[in-house]
C-alpha positions, -999 to +999 in steps of 0.1 A: -644+344+498-648+345+459-608+350+440-606+374+420-581+377+389-564+411+375-546+398+346-565+404+320-573+441+337-531+443+333-533+432+292-525+453+262-552+448+241-543+460+208-572+466+179-568+468+145-582+498+126-612+511+149-626+465+149-625+452+178-605+422+161-567+412+184-540+411+162-530+385+163-489+372+154-500+354+125-475+326+105-440+330+118-416+322+093-383+301+103-347+320+103-330+313+069-300+290+070-275+312+072-282+324+105-274+295+120-230+297+116-217+263+104-256+255+082-259+252+050-285+248+026-304+208+029-296+188+002-330+174+000-350+183-014-342+225-011-309+224-030-315+190-049-349+201-062-329+238-078-303+220-093-332+189-107-352+224-125-316+236-146-305+199-161-343+200-168-341+233-185-313+226-204-315+194-212-349+208-233-329+227-251-306+203-264-337+187-272-346+219-295-315+221-309-314+181-322-351+182-335-342+218-355-316+210-368-307+168-375-273+155-385-269+158-418-261+119-439-226+117-448-210+094-476-212+059-476-184+046-454-156+029-470-127+010-454-109+010-478-109+047-482-077+064-471-097+094-448-085+115-413-099+099-383-112+127-361-134+129-328-158+159-322-134+193-311-149+183-273-128+152-272-099+168-295-075+177-265-077+135-255-064+131-295-041+146-293-028+137-256-035+099-271-005+110-295+022+109-271+047+086-262+044+081-230-001+075-240+008+052-257+019+026-272+032+000-245+013+028-228-014+028-238-032+019-204-023+047-184-031+068-213-069+056-216-071+054-186-045+063-159-039+095-162-079+107-173-086+086-149-071+106-120-080+134-136-117+137-138-117+113-104-107+144-087-129+170-108-157+145-090-141+149-054-136+185-057-161+190-035-156+172-007-119+176-007-117+216-009-144+224+018-133+257+026-155+283+026-131+312+009-154+318-023-125+340-038-103+326-066-066+341-048-074+333-015-074+296-024-036+290-045-037+250-045-074+250-064-071+280-085-039+266-101-051+231-107-081+250-124-062+281-143-036+248-157-056+222-166-075+250-187-042+262-205-041+220-212-071+212-226-067+243-247-034+244-260-039+202-268-070+212-288-053+239-306-027+219-315-049+185-327-068+205-352-037+225-369-016+192-373-052+180-384-056+209-415-015+201-419-021+173-425-050+171-448-030+202-469-001+170-473-024+151-486-046+168-508-078+161-486-110+182-484-135+174-456-163+157-460-180+183-449-169+207-471-178+187-501-214+176-488-204+220-488-205+228-520-224+202-537-247+218-521-238+243-536-227+235-568-269+223-569-282+248-561-265+273-591-282+251-611-320+248-594-314+215-582-327+201-543-299+201-525-319+180-497-305+146-490-338+128-482-349+139-528-335+108-545-323+115-579-326+088-605-297+060-609-271+067-637-258+034-644-228+019-661-218+023-697-204-003-710-196-030-682-183-053-699-154-035-714-121-046-709-107-015-692-135-021-661-110-040-654-080-014-655-106+007-631-110-022-599-072-025-603-064+017-603-059+031-571-087+049-578-109+025-563-102+035-531-123+066-534-149+066-559-161+025-550-156-008-575-192+003-584-188+038-597-212+053-564-182+069-550-169+065-514-147+089-499-154+108-532-182+116-555-192+094-578-178+087-616-213+079-628-219+106-655-187+120-651-186+118-688-211+153-684-187+168-666-150+156-691-145+146-717-108+120-725-084+145-722-096+165-690-098+131-674-057+120-683-044+155-670-072+151-638-048+113-636-018+135-640-024+159-621-057+159-596-088+187-594-090+219-580-072+211-549-098+183-536-084+155-558-049+144-554-023+136-582-035+093-586-003+091-614+018+081-599+005+055-578-018+033-604+017+029-622+029+022-587-001-006-592+010-023-621-005+001-647+006+006-679+002+043-700-019+024-727-036+012-697-041+051-678-056+061-717-077+033-720-091+040-685-099+075-694-116+073-723-138+038-710-144+069-680-155+097-712-186+077-721-196+076-688-229+100-696-267+102-681-278+099-714-273+072-742 
């Protein structure tokens, strides 16, 4: 006796529209990771890929900035020049921190490697040490307090370092190099001269290099800023200075300084062994340094 399968007769068939095509279940998407308590997104490749893409965008942005704004050329390096070393702004807080007694001198290892190592090491270990699920900052007193304390310390040290630097410049009567470059560029624009550092102008030669005043110049303290060859180091070149100033004006600059850009060097020259006659001879020789002879 034949057996008849009646299971198909009980199955409910659902059709799509007016067609005779059965509706299928289609692709079933897996549940989101948040649906599983205690689980998180896979680090590889999900999380790592997203972070990598963000890093690529930031890197491209930095490359665009470096290409569009090239670093300006400064004055030639002069180890004998009296300059105040300053790091970039994002290292000012560490620069100021190293000035304190407990981070310098006999404790320089602690200041340069000990405390910064602990601080940056703790920052790197923070994701592994603070594994709580709470994300509201007022519910995380330890992490929030350390973050606010670190931020306040960085802001305070950075501001203090910059303020102290400005006071040192004012006390020494110095003008920062980038300000000097800006003023020189402004003066060139007013005179209709090219301001690009890539355009090299014809070099002005020294007038009467065998004059005895040349030896006086080498002995004077102005060598540390204007260089032995008068081309300038931490200060502008003196070649062609006679086009701008005569002997009396140069003497006034030596004794009183110049427009806040150059301090008075008369006392320093006397301390170096020069006499008033030597200084007068030097001013007369510098007044002869003209572009066209």
